[in-house]
N, C-alpha and C positions, 0 to 999 in steps of 0.2 A: 527536381530532386532537392534543390536547395531549400525551397518554400517546405516539404516535408521534414528536413532536416532540421530546420530550426524552429519548426513545431514541434516535433519529437523533443529536442533538447530541452524548449521553454517547458514546455508540459510534464516532462520527466524530471527537469531540476524543481520544480515547483512541487510535486509532489515526493519528491525524496526529502527535501526542506521540511515538509510537511511530517512525513515519517520519523524525518530525525526528531523534531518538535515533539511528538508522540511520544516517541520512544524515551527521550529523557525526562519528560512528565511522569513517564510511568514507571522509570526507573526510582524516581523519588516521589513515594505515592502519597499525595496530599489527603486529608481526612475524607474529602468528597469522593475522591478515585477509590478509596476502602469501601465506604459506604455502597456506593454503587456495584464494587463486587461481591460484598455480602447481601445486599438486596437481589441481584442475580444467582446467589447460592454459589458462586466461585470462591475458590480459596484466594488470600488476598497476594501468596507469591504468584499466583499466574501472573498478575502485572509484571514483574521481574522476567519470565521467562517472553512474554509477548514484548515487553520493553526493547531486550537482546535482538528476538528476531527483528524488530523493526528497526534498530541500529542498522544491524548485519545486512539486513533487505534493500535497506535504503543506498548502502554504501554499495553494494553489488550491481544496484540498476542503472548508477551512473558510471560504472566500471567498463571499459570499452573491449573486453574478452571476455570469457567465461559465460558463453551462452545460457549453457546448459544451469547454473546458478543463475541466472536470470529469469532463466523461465521458473525456476523454483521458487526465486523469491516473488516474483508476480503470483504464482498459485497462493503459496503462504499468506500475501496480503490481502488475495481472493476471500480465503479459507477464514482471515480473521475478521475481514468485513462485513462476508454472510452470516458469520457467527455473529456478530455482535450485531448485526442489525435482525437477527432470529431471538436473541438475548432478549432485546428490547421489545419484541412482539410478545415473548411469552410473557413480561410483565406489565404490556399493553403503553410503554412510555416511547411517544410516537418520535421525540427527537432521538431517541435511542436506538428508534428504526430508520429516521431519514438521514442521520448523520453517514454513516456506516456507507450507507446506498450511492451517496455524492462521492465520498472516495473512492468506490468502486467503480464509479462510471469514471472517472478522472484516471484511475488506473488504466481499466481498460482503452481508453482515449490512449496514452501512451505505449501500452502494449500494443493498439494497431497502428500508431504510427513506427513504432519500432520495427514491427515485422514489414509494414511497408515498406521503409527505408530500406533494408533490409533485401526484399525481392526487388526494387529498383535498382540496387547497387550488382544485383548478380544478373540484371537483364541487358543483353549486349546490345540491345538498340540505345539505351541511355549512354554509353560509354563515349 
């Protein structure tokens, strides 16, 4: 149980920090990020919406309560990464395809470890 807990918090904190950093960068869009959004055909204001969602989602992931919000945060990140990867595929940019899929894999690892930790906490043989 202890190893799962350490692994969960390590992966989740690193993931949340990456999402905080990404959210902050998107909150103050650079010319490069504006160009990418324009190339993809999305409005620039979508960066602000995604930034706020990432910042809130990262905070929810490291909070110890609100399981439903945590599930929604994981789902929101999954939609973001899948959408970003699909958008990259649409324009044929390999780095835009692969980057989000890497974060998706890390997010799923965090989710798996969270669920495993909950399962072990509820198991009567582990107490």
